[in-house]
C-alpha positions in Angstrom: 51.2 -8.8 -2.5 50.1 -10.4 -5.6 47.2 -9.6 -7.5 44.0 -11.6 -6.7 43.3 -13.1 -10.0 41.1 -15.8 -8.8 38.0 -15.7 -11.3 40.8 -14.7 -14.1 42.5 -18.2 -13.7 39.4 -20.2 -13.1 38.1 -19.3 -16.0 41.1 -19.0 -18.1 40.8 -15.7 -19.0 44.3 -14.6 -18.3 45.2 -13.2 -22.0 41.9 -12.0 -22.4 41.0 -7.9 -22.9 38.0 -7.3 -20.7 36.1 -4.3 -20.7 33.2 -3.5 -17.9 30.9 -0.8 -19.3 30.1 0.6 -16.0 31.1 3.6 -14.1 29.9 2.4 -11.0 32.6 2.0 -8.5 30.4 -1.1 -6.7 30.4 -3.1 -9.6 33.9 -2.6 -10.3 34.8 -3.4 -6.6 32.7 -6.8 -6.6 34.3 -7.9 -9.9 37.8 -7.3 -8.2 36.9 -8.5 -5.2 36.4 -12.2 -6.9 39.5 -11.6 -8.7 38.6 -10.5 -12.3 41.0 -8.4 -14.5 39.8 -5.6 -16.5 39.3 -2.3 -17.7 36.7 0.5 -17.2 35.4 2.3 -19.9 31.6 3.6 -19.0 28.8 3.8 -21.6 27.7 6.8 -23.0 24.2 6.4 -23.3 20.8 7.6 -22.0 19.5 5.3 -19.1 16.3 6.5 -18.6 13.5 4.0 -18.4 9.4 5.0 -18.7 7.4 3.8 -16.1 5.2 2.4 -19.0 7.9 -0.2 -20.2 8.4 -3.4 -19.2 10.8 -3.1 -16.2 12.7 -6.5 -16.8 12.8 -5.7 -20.8 14.0 -2.0 -19.8 17.1 -3.0 -17.5 18.0 -5.7 -20.1 17.9 -3.3 -23.0 19.8 -0.5 -21.2 22.4 -3.4 -20.4 22.6 -4.3 -23.9 22.7 -0.7 -25.3 25.7 -0.2 -22.5 27.8 -2.9 -24.0 27.1 -2.3 -27.9 28.3 1.2 -27.2 31.9 0.1 -25.7 32.0 -2.6 -28.2 31.5 0.0 -31.3 34.3 2.0 -30.0 36.6 -0.4 -28.7 38.7 -3.7 -28.9 37.7 -6.7 -26.3 37.5 -10.2 -25.9 34.5 -9.7 -23.5 32.4 -6.8 -22.2 30.1 -6.9 -19.3 27.3 -4.7 -18.7 24.6 -4.4 -16.0 22.1 -2.0 -15.1 19.7 -1.8 -11.9 16.2 -0.3 -10.9 14.3 -0.3 -8.1 10.4 -0.9 -8.5 7.7 -0.6 -5.6 3.9 -1.0 -6.7 5.2 -0.5 -10.8 6.9 2.6 -9.7 10.5 2.6 -11.5 13.3 4.6 -9.2 16.3 5.6 -10.6 18.9 7.5 -9.6 17.8 10.5 -7.8 18.2 13.7 -9.9 18.4 16.4 -6.8 17.9 16.4 -3.1 14.1 16.6 -2.7 13.7 13.4 -5.2 16.2 11.5 -3.1 13.9 12.3 0.4 10.4 11.7 -1.6 12.1 8.3 -2.8 13.1 7.3 1.0 9.9 8.1 2.2 8.3 5.9 -0.5 10.6 2.9 0.7 10.3 3.5 4.3 8.3 1.0 6.3 7.6 -1.5 3.2 9.2 -4.0 0.8 10.7 -3.2 -3.0 12.1 -5.0 -5.8 15.9 -4.6 -7.0 16.2 -6.0 -10.4 19.6 -5.7 -12.3 20.2 -6.8 -15.8 23.9 -8.5 -16.7 24.8 -8.4 -20.4 28.3 -10.3 -21.5 28.9 -9.9 -25.1 32.0 -11.3 -27.0 33.1 -11.3 -30.7 30.9 -15.0 -30.8 28.1 -14.7 -28.1 25.9 -12.4 -26.3 24.1 -13.3 -22.9 21.7 -11.1 -21.0 20.1 -12.3 -17.7 18.4 -10.4 -15.0 18.4 -10.9 -11.2 15.2 -10.1 -8.9 15.7 -9.5 -4.8 13.4 -8.1 -2.5 14.4 -5.6 0.1 12.5 -4.5 3.1 12.8 -1.0 4.9 12.0 -0.4 8.4 10.3 2.9 9.0 12.3 5.9 8.3 12.0 9.2 10.5 12.5 12.7 8.6 15.6 13.2 10.9 16.8 9.6 9.7 16.3 10.6 6.0 17.8 13.9 6.2 20.9 12.6 8.0 21.4 9.9 5.2 20.8 12.6 2.3 23.4 14.7 4.2 26.1 12.2 3.8 25.4 12.4 0.1 25.7 8.5 -0.4 21.9 8.3 -1.6 22.7 10.4 -4.9 24.2 8.0 -7.6 22.5 5.0 -6.4 18.9 3.5 -7.7 16.4 4.2 -5.3 18.6 6.5 -3.4 20.0 4.0 -1.0 23.2 1.8 -0.9 22.7 -1.3 1.0 26.5 -1.9 1.3 26.9 1.2 2.9 25.1 3.4 5.6 21.6 2.8 4.6 22.6 -1.1 5.9 20.8 0.0 9.1 17.5 0.8 7.8 17.0 -2.5 5.8 15.2 -5.2 8.0 15.1 -8.1 5.5 16.5 -9.0 2.0 15.0 -11.8 0.1 17.2 -12.9 -2.8 20.8 -12.3 -4.0 22.4 -9.6 -1.7 25.1 -8.8 -4.2 22.2 -8.0 -6.5 21.0 -5.1 -4.8 24.1 -3.6 -4.6 23.9 -3.7 -8.4 25.5 -7.1 -9.6 24.6 -10.3 -9.0 27.9 -12.4 -8.8 26.4 -16.0 -8.8 24.2 -15.5 -11.7 27.2 -13.6 -13.4 29.4 -16.6 -13.0 27.1 -19.1 -13.7 26.7 -17.6 -17.3 30.5 -16.6 -17.7 31.2 -20.3 -17.9 28.9 -20.5 -20.6 30.5 -17.9 -22.5 32.3 -18.4 -26.0 34.9 -16.1 -25.8 
């Protein structure tokens, strides 16, 4: 079967070296899903965000730092980076540090609505575009046994907010307002709209 190069062909990127500056398998899978040809080189930077910082400014800053870190060490026509956080009542939820942290996050998100914010940075030698997307996610009420079973699966440990909408936690999610793919960590529609504007 031929490699799916739908987006690569659509945006005339066939001879371009494109790097995804992320270690997230979900972001890589989404870009493969829409037919983009790229290499993965994760940026080695701190993704720490303080609760006192403006959340949108913070995720944009981290996304930019990821792209710049990769640009400084690699030749590329286009670098794509992103950062995602979960916010509830001004509290920022990054990836859980341990099992107890994951449990506390899930208990806090239970039976309530939170926001997922993802920033995307597109960087070439000619241009930089940084955008963000916000989605609202409503969880059903989670019992202690449900939380324990989910944590035991191992799925929450590498995800902002300690859950993945595309995985086992899908059965806990009552409603979503906004871009589904943003909750996965990469807003595809907004990415494509801005990719079309990029000077590469």
